[in-house]
C-alpha positions as CSV (number, residue, x, y, z in Angstrom):
1,M,179.8,41.3,37.9
2,A,177.6,44.3,38.6
3,A,174.9,45.1,36.1
4,S,176.2,48.6,35.7
5,T,179.7,49.8,34.8
6,L,181.4,52.8,36.3
7,L,183.6,54.8,33.9
8,F,186.2,57.0,35.5
9,T,187.6,59.9,33.5
10,S,187.8,63.6,34.5
11,C,188.2,66.6,32.2
12,D,192.0,66.4,32.3
13,G,192.0,62.7,31.5
14,Q,192.9,61.6,35.0
15,V,191.4,58.3,36.0
16,K,190.7,56.0,39.0
17,P,193.1,53.1,39.6
18,I,192.6,49.8,37.7
19,G,190.1,47.7,39.5
20,E,188.1,50.6,40.8
21,G,186.3,51.4,37.6
22,T,186.5,50.8,33.8
23,L,189.1,52.8,31.9
24,D,187.5,54.8,29.0
25,L,190.0,54.3,26.2
26,E,188.2,56.8,23.9
27,K,189.0,59.6,26.5
28,F,192.4,58.4,27.7
29,S,195.0,61.1,28.1
30,F,198.7,60.7,28.4
31,N,198.5,63.2,31.3
32,T,197.7,60.0,33.2
33,T,200.7,58.5,35.0
34,R,201.5,54.9,35.8
35,T,200.8,55.5,39.5
36,D,197.3,56.8,38.6
37,L,196.5,53.4,37.2
38,L,198.7,51.2,39.4
39,P,199.3,53.1,42.7
40,E,201.8,51.8,45.2
41,K,199.0,50.6,47.5
42,Y,198.6,47.7,45.1
43,K,202.2,46.5,45.6
44,S,202.3,42.9,46.7
45,K,203.5,42.1,50.2
46,D,204.4,38.6,49.1
47,Y,205.9,38.9,45.6
48,Q,208.6,41.1,44.3
49,D,207.8,43.6,41.5
50,T,204.2,42.5,41.6
51,Y,200.9,44.4,42.0
52,E,197.8,42.7,43.3
53,I,194.3,44.1,42.6
54,E,190.9,43.1,43.9
55,I,188.4,44.0,41.2
56,N,185.8,46.3,42.8
57,G,187.1,45.2,46.2
58,E,186.2,41.6,45.7
59,K,189.0,39.4,47.1
60,E,187.9,36.3,45.1
61,N,188.2,38.3,41.9
62,S,191.8,39.5,42.0
63,I,194.4,40.1,39.2
64,M,198.1,40.5,39.2
65,F,200.6,42.7,37.3
66,Q,204.3,41.9,36.9
67,R,206.8,44.6,36.5
68,D,209.8,44.1,34.1
69,S,212.3,46.3,32.3
70,T,212.4,47.2,28.6
71,F,215.9,47.4,27.1
72,S,217.4,48.9,23.9
73,N,220.2,46.8,22.4
74,Q,219.0,44.0,24.7
75,F,221.4,41.3,23.5
76,T,224.5,43.5,23.1
77,P,227.1,45.1,25.4
78,E,225.3,48.4,24.8
79,R,222.2,47.1,26.6
80,K,220.4,49.9,28.4
81,A,217.1,50.1,30.3
82,I,214.7,52.5,28.6
83,G,211.4,51.8,30.4
84,L,209.2,49.5,32.4
85,E,206.4,47.2,31.5
86,Y,203.5,46.2,33.7
87,R,202.1,43.0,32.3
88,Q,198.7,41.7,33.5
89,R,199.2,38.0,34.4
90,N,195.6,36.8,34.8
91,W,192.1,37.8,34.0
92,G,188.5,36.6,33.9
93,M,186.2,36.7,31.0
94,D,183.7,38.9,32.9
95,D,186.3,41.5,33.8
96,Q,185.7,44.9,32.3
97,L,189.0,46.8,32.9
98,A,188.8,49.0,29.8
99,V,186.2,49.9,27.2
100,F,186.0,51.6,23.8
101,Q,182.5,52.5,22.6
102,G,180.9,49.4,24.2
103,Q,183.6,46.9,23.5
104,Y,185.1,45.8,26.8
105,F,188.7,44.6,27.4
106,Q,189.7,42.1,30.1
107,K,193.4,43.0,30.1
108,I,195.5,46.2,30.3
109,N,199.2,46.2,29.9
110,I,201.2,49.3,30.6
111,A,204.5,50.6,29.2
112,S,206.1,53.5,31.0
113,T,209.3,55.5,31.1
114,L,211.6,54.9,34.0
115,D,210.1,57.9,35.8
116,G,206.5,56.7,35.4
117,K,205.2,58.5,32.3
118,I,203.0,56.2,30.3
119,K,204.3,55.5,26.8
120,A,201.7,53.0,25.7
121,L,198.7,51.0,26.7
122,G,198.0,47.5,25.3
123,C,194.5,46.2,25.9
124,L,193.1,42.8,25.1
125,A,189.5,41.9,24.3
126,D,189.5,38.1,24.7
127,E,187.1,35.5,23.4
128,I,185.3,37.8,20.9
129,T,183.5,36.8,17.8
130,K,184.5,37.8,14.3
131,S,181.5,40.1,14.3
132,Q,182.7,41.8,17.4
133,A,186.2,42.1,16.1
134,D,185.0,43.6,12.8
135,N,182.6,45.9,14.7
136,L,185.4,47.4,16.8
137,L,187.3,48.2,13.6
138,K,184.2,49.9,12.3
139,K,184.0,52.0,15.5
140,L,187.6,53.0,15.3
141,T,187.2,53.9,11.6
142,S,184.1,56.0,12.4
143,K,186.0,57.8,15.2
144,Y,189.4,58.3,13.6
145,G,188.9,57.9,9.8
146,A,190.4,55.4,7.4
147,S,193.3,53.5,8.8
148,K,196.8,52.8,7.5
149,T,197.4,49.1,7.2
150,M,200.6,47.1,7.6
151,K,201.8,43.6,8.3
152,S,202.7,42.4,11.8
153,S,206.3,41.6,12.6
154,W,205.1,38.9,14.9
155,N,203.0,37.1,12.3
156,N,202.9,38.4,8.7
157,K,199.4,36.9,8.3
158,L,198.1,39.5,10.7
159,T,197.2,43.1,9.7
160,I,197.8,46.1,11.9
161,H,195.4,49.0,11.5
162,E,196.9,52.4,12.5
163,W,195.5,55.8,13.1
164,T,197.8,58.8,13.9
165,K,196.5,61.8,15.7
166,K,198.1,64.8,17.3
167,D,197.8,63.4,20.9
168,K,197.9,59.6,20.3
169,I,198.7,56.8,17.9
170,I,196.2,53.9,17.8
171,R,197.0,50.4,16.6
172,Y,194.5,47.6,16.3
173,V,195.1,44.0,15.3
174,T,193.0,40.8,15.6
175,S,194.1,37.2,15.7
176,F,192.3,33.9,15.7
177,T,193.0,30.9,18.0
178,N,191.6,27.4,17.9
179,E,192.9,26.8,21.4
180,N,194.8,23.7,20.4
181,N,197.8,24.8,22.6
182,T,195.6,26.1,25.4
183,M,194.5,24.3,28.6
184,K,191.2,25.7,29.8
185,I,190.4,25.2,33.5
186,V,186.8,25.3,34.7
187,V,186.3,25.9,38.4
188,D,182.9,25.1,39.9
189,K,182.7,26.9,43.2
190,T,179.3,25.4,44.0
191,Q,180.5,21.8,43.5
192,G,184.0,22.4,44.6
193,T,185.4,20.9,41.4
194,I,188.1,21.7,38.9
195,S,187.9,20.3,35.4
196,E,189.3,20.8,31.9
197,G,187.0,22.9,29.8
198,E,186.1,22.5,26.1
199,K,188.1,24.2,23.4
200,E,186.3,27.3,22.1
201,P,187.9,28.8,18.9
202,H,187.6,32.6,19.0
203,Y,189.1,35.9,18.1
204,L,191.3,38.2,20.2
205,G,191.4,42.0,19.7
206,Y,194.5,43.9,20.6
207,L,194.1,47.7,20.9
208,F,197.2,49.8,21.5
209,I,197.3,53.5,22.4
210,I,200.8,55.1,22.0
211,D,202.2,58.5,23.0
212,P,203.5,60.0,19.7
213,A,206.3,61.8,21.7
214,L,207.6,58.5,22.9
215,K,207.0,56.3,19.9
216,S,210.7,55.8,19.3
217,E,210.8,54.0,22.7
218,V,207.9,51.8,21.8
219,F,208.0,50.7,18.2
220,G,210.6,48.0,17.6
221,K,211.6,48.1,21.3
222,M,208.9,46.1,22.9
223,N,208.8,42.4,22.0
224,T,207.3,40.6,25.0
225,G,203.8,39.7,26.2
226,D,200.9,41.2,24.3
227,F,203.2,44.0,23.0
228,V,204.6,41.6,20.4
229,Y,201.5,42.5,18.4
230,I,202.3,46.2,18.3
231,N,205.2,46.2,15.8
232,N,205.0,46.1,12.0
233,E,207.5,44.4,9.7
234,S,209.8,47.4,9.3
235,E,210.2,48.1,13.0
């Protein structure tokens, strides 16, 4: 990982593709399209509906995104495709794909309309401490004011913090894992070995940015991957 981090945002909110710089979430604009972040040049030659990205051009540090459809009335005869999700399948702890005021995120998940307009971003800060989780909440509160709180529909022990602004809705939720159900693999390239790593209990921070104009296609409609954390009990 390079010592410095390049942030790519122009005055109209357009950004460089994922993997070519760190997405500045504080300045993110919904003028950005899915193809701005995941251009067709990333489409896999080997796997269907998959995008493969070499972080900063490093082949040994690559990530994959899987495309899937979002449906309304999913389990009924009225089932209808209303959008697309691009879910990041793998990540490294040193990856810095997005940032909000110094807190880096290793994952970015994208929800878009069928024609490529971004409806929501879901970013994960993995393996953070309670202090880091609390500090991000303080930064969000300092930026956007006091939050509205609600219970998560995924787990009613989790609290969602929400801020509603003219151009975006922000939701933030943290969870704790003791890694009891996680297998951690440690790869030592120097020794050429693969071993099982030690369990490391930690917090995870999920930050969602939603387009208010498309919130009806997001809340209560997205129930897979990291987006399960976006909905409150009434949605």
